[in-house]
N, C-alpha and C positions, 0 to 999 in steps of 0.2 A: 246342655243336660247334665245334671250332677248325679253321680253315683257314689254311694258310700258302702264300704264293706265292713261287716262285723266278723272279726276273727282274723288271724294271720297264720295259724298252724293248720296242719293236716289239709283237708279239702279246701279250706279258705285260701291256702297258698296256690292251689290250682286255679281258683277264681282270679286271684291276683295276677298270676302269670298270663292268663287269658286276656285280661284287661290291658296289660302292658303290651301284649302282642297285637291286640286290636285286629280289626279288619278294615280294608279300604272303605271309606264312606260312613263308617260307624262312629261318628263324632260324638264324644262325650267327655266330661271332665271327671276324673277320679278324684273326688273332692275330700276324701278322708277315710280313715279306717278306725274302727272301734276296738280297742284292746286295753284293758285296765293297766294303768301306768305302774302299778306296784308289782306286776308279774315279773318273773325272772327270765322268761323266755326271750331270747334276743330278737330284736326287730329285723326282718329281712332287709338286707342291704339295698335292695332295689327301691324299697319305700323311702329309705333315707336319701339315696341318690337323687330321687325324683321329687324330693321335698313334699311327699304326701303326709299331711298332718295327722297326728295321732290324737284321738279323743278317748277319755277315760270311760265314757258311757254315751248312750244315745242322748241322754239329758244334756250333757255338755255339748254334744254336736249341735243339737237343735237350738241351744242358746246362742250359737255362733253362726249357723248356716242352715240352709234348706237342702233337701234332696229330692230328686225326681224318682230315684230308685234306690232302695236299700236291699243289699244282698246279705242274707242271714246265713252264716255258716258257723253256728255256735252249737253247744251241747243241746240235745233234744229238749230238755226241760225248760230251756229259755225261749224256745220258738214262739210260744203263745204270747208272752208278755212283750217281747221285742217286736213281733209282727203287729200287734195291736197298737203299740206306741208309735211305730212308723206310720201306720195308716192314719192314726189320729193327728199326726203332724203333717199330713198332706203328701206322704210318699207312697209310691207303689212298692211292692215287695216281691223279691225272688227269694224264696225260702228253700234251703236245702232239705232233702228228704231225711227222715220221715217228717210229715207236716207237723206232727205234735206227738206227745206221749199218749194222749187219750182222745177218743172221739169227741167228748164234750169240749175239750180244748179246741179241737179243730172247728167245731161248730161255733164257738165263740169268735174265732178268727174269721169265719165266713160271715157272721153277723156284722162284725166290724168292717169288713170289706164292702158289704152292701150299704151299710150306713154312711161310710165315707166316700163311696163312689170310686175307690181305688182298688186295683186288682192285686191278688196274691197268686203268683206263679209258683208252682212246686217243682223243685229241681230234679225230677226223674228224667234224666237226659235223653233216654230213648224216646220219650214222648214228644221231644222237640226235634228229633232228627228226621231227615227226609225219607230214608228207607221205611221207617215205621209209619210215618204219616201217609206215605204213598200206599203202603199195604192197607192201612186202615181205610183210605178212600175207596180202594177196590172192594174191600169187605163190605162197606156200607152200600156200595153200588150193586152188590150182589154178584160180583164176578165169580165167586166160588160157591154161591148158594148159602143156605142157612148154616151157621156154625153148629157143630155137634159136640166137639170136645177139644181140649187142648192140654198140653203137658209141658213141663219145663224141669230140667235137672241142672244143677250147678254144684261143682265141688271146688271150693276155694279154701285150701288149708290156711290156717292162721296160727302163728306160734304164740307162746306165752307173752312174748314181747308185745304183740297186738293187744292183749288184754291188760297189759301194764302201761299202755301209752297214755291213759287218762284215768281220772278218778271215777268216771262213769261207765267205762267199757265193760260190757257184760253184766251190768247192774240192772236190778228191777226197780230200785229206788235209790236216791242219793241220801246223804246224811241228814238232810233237812226234811226227808219224807216225801220229796217230789217224785212222781212217777217218771221213769226213764224207759224201761222195757227194752233195753238194748239187746239185740239178738241177731243171729245169722239172718233171720227173715225180716228184721226191722232195721237193718243197716246195710251191710255190704251187698247182700243178694236181694234186698227189698225191691230193687229195680225190676227184677225179673218176675217176681210175684205181681207187682203192680202192672207190668207190661201185659199180662194176660187179661186182667180186668180192663185195661185201657183199650186194647185192640178189640175187645168184645163190646165196647160202648157203641150205642146206636147212632151217636152223632160225633162229629170231629173232636169236640172238646169234652166228651163225656166218657164214663166208664160203666161197665156192668157192675152190679152189686151182688154180694153173696147172700144166699138164702139158707144154706145148710153147709156145715163143715164137719169133717171127720179127720181129726189130726192126731199126730203123735210127735211129742217133743222130747229130745234127749240131750244129755250132757256128758261130755268126757273131760272137759277142762274144769279146773277149780274156779268156777265162776258162779254167780247167783242164778243167772238165767241160762237158757239153753243154747247149744252150739249146733244143733241138728234139728231140722224141721221136715216133717213129712205130712202132707195134707191133701185130702180130696175135698174140693169145694164145688158145690152146685150153685150156679147163679140164679137170680130171680127169673131169668128167661129160660132156664133149664139146661144150660150148657155145663158139662162136667169138666172141671179143671183138676189137674194133678200137679202139685209143686213139691219138689224134693231138693233140699239144700243142706250142705254141711260144711263146717270148718274143721271137723275132726276126721280128716281124710289125709292120706299120705302124699297125694300129688294133685297138682292143679289141673282141673278139667273145666274149661270155660263153658258157658251156657249152651245147652242144646234145647231146642223147643220144636213142637209140632202142633199144628192146628188142623183139625179134620172138619170138612164141610160136606154138605150134601153133594156138591159137584166139584170137589177139588181138595187139595192139600197144600199147606204151606209149612216149610221146614227151615230150620237154622241150626247149623253145627259149626261153631267157631273153629274147631280143629280141622274140619273138612276144607272150608275155603273162606270162612267168615262172612258169607253172603246169605241173605234171605232168599229162598227159592219158593216160587209158587207154581203150581201146575193145576190146570183145570181138568175135569173128567174127560174132555175130548182132546187132551194132550197139549194144550197151549201152555207154554212155559213163560215165566217172567222172573227176572232177577231184580231184586229191589235194592241191593247194595249192602254195605256193612254198617250195622247200627252203632258200632263203636266209634265210627268216624265223626269228627266235628262235635265232640261231646259238650263243648262250651257254647254251642249254638243257642242254648237257653238264655244266656246273657243278652245276646243281640236280638233274639226274639222279643225279650222283655222291653228292650230299648225301642224297637220298632213298634211294639204295642202302645207304648206311651205316646209315640208320634201318630198313632192311628193308622199305621200301615199294615198291621196284621192283628190277629187275635192271639189269645193265650190258649194253647192246646191242653195244658194240664194245670187246672186250678185246684182249689181246695176240695171241691166236691168230686172232681175226677180222681183225686188222690185218696179219698176217704176209704174206698173198699179195701185197700191194703191195710190201712190202720184198723178198720173194723175187724179184719181177720186176725191181726196181731192181738188186739184187745180181747176178742171173743175166745181165742185159743188160750190166752193167759188166764182168763176167767174160768174156763171150763176144764182145762187139762192139767194134770200133774206132770212135772218134769221127771222123766225116768233117767236115772244114772246108768250109763253103760257098765256092765259088770267088770270088775277089776281084771279078770283074766283076758279080756278083750282089749285092754288099754296098752298102747305102746308109747313110750317116751323116747323120742329121737332127738339127740343133740343137733343143733343147727348153728351155722355161722351166718349171721346177717350183718349188713354193713354197720360197723362200729361196735358190735358186741356179739357174744354167744347167747343163744337162747335155746328153747326146747319146743319141739312140735309134739303135741299130744294128739294121737289119732287112734282109731278103732280098727282092729284087724277085721278084714272082710267087709267093712262098710262101703268102700269104693265099689266093690262088685255088687253089693246089695242095692245101692242106689241105682246102678245101671240096670239090674234085673227088675227092680220095681218100676223103673221108667218104661222098660220094654214091655213088661207084662201088665202095666197100668194097675198095679196093686200097691197097697201100703205094706210095710214090713210085717205087721201083725197078721195080715192075710197071707203072707208068704211063709209064716211060721219060723222066722228067725228066733233063736233062743233068747235074745235080749229084747224082743219086740213087745210093746205094751200099747194097747188101744184105749183111748178114753171114751170112745163111742161117738156117734154122730149127734149133733145138736143144731137147733134152729138159730139163725141170726138175722132173719129178715126184720127190717125196721129197727136195727140195733143203734141206739143213740147214747148209751151211757155205759162206760166201763166202771164196774163196781169193785174191782180188785182181783188179785191173783187167787187162784184156788189153793 
């Protein structure tokens, strides 16, 4: 079985290391990597030492070889063209999140997958890990009863270095006019927004879809798009979701989530013990494990799916609700800049250079209060808070542009 990787930097390096580490019995050939030969970034020594061949493009690769699986870890705006090209050349695809920049691009990819008979797995790693899949099986089986509501908060500071790492970081469009929509909710913390939709899906490989959104988006950093997202989402089946995430915070607080049901509750707090806990109304407890473990299981799930040994838990349609949310919020909501008097610029030393963390005074506490009270900032009356009002998104199939 031949596997080819698109990319060598950033998260592509994580994929590369996982393939070199491998797992017992997961036999495959790492048959090449795609990275334009004119680029100045150094090729990782492991690729050189192992004689993994470099190709300038997918075109060049397919002129010389075939692939059972193409792993796509390239900029967001390239996902649609690379995925469709791989499918049309007989390859299955594991595409890193987000699936695409726009919902119409994602639907083009889905059409190509159906037409070619090849799958597209989307790399939201929690959707491939056993703790989440085990919890989802119990939810579908009715162990906790009907889901009523869920909420997630995550605070992951990102310095100016993060936004300078690439030409597309924090961008709405690139220089060619292609949509990117890179943001806190469409990149680093996209996993946790998607996770709520995914767990609420009525089948193992499906997700719940949004029907109505009330969101607030904010910016502290000098970027095009937003670095802070606050949103209440009601699903088509009537479950209320609350998602709160920011990069403009002073300290790292890993994800916390809670699902409430008619007959139980499920909670996760990484700082507490990094384990998902479930408890039924009659006191039966179950610990599901740490969803951050075995994050590269998605690679080997895809390999097993090609062999017919398993299915793909997160495909394009399962990934679409997160993308619909991002598209709809960008289309309906203005970005509010945090007032200057709340902005703090903190010098940092990161490996190899000095940089600056931009954060908002009091935002850390506001996120926690909003999570605990299940309110948006505008409902709490914070002086910087601005609401864009609730809007309908049921049957949303086309992103028409930013507001």
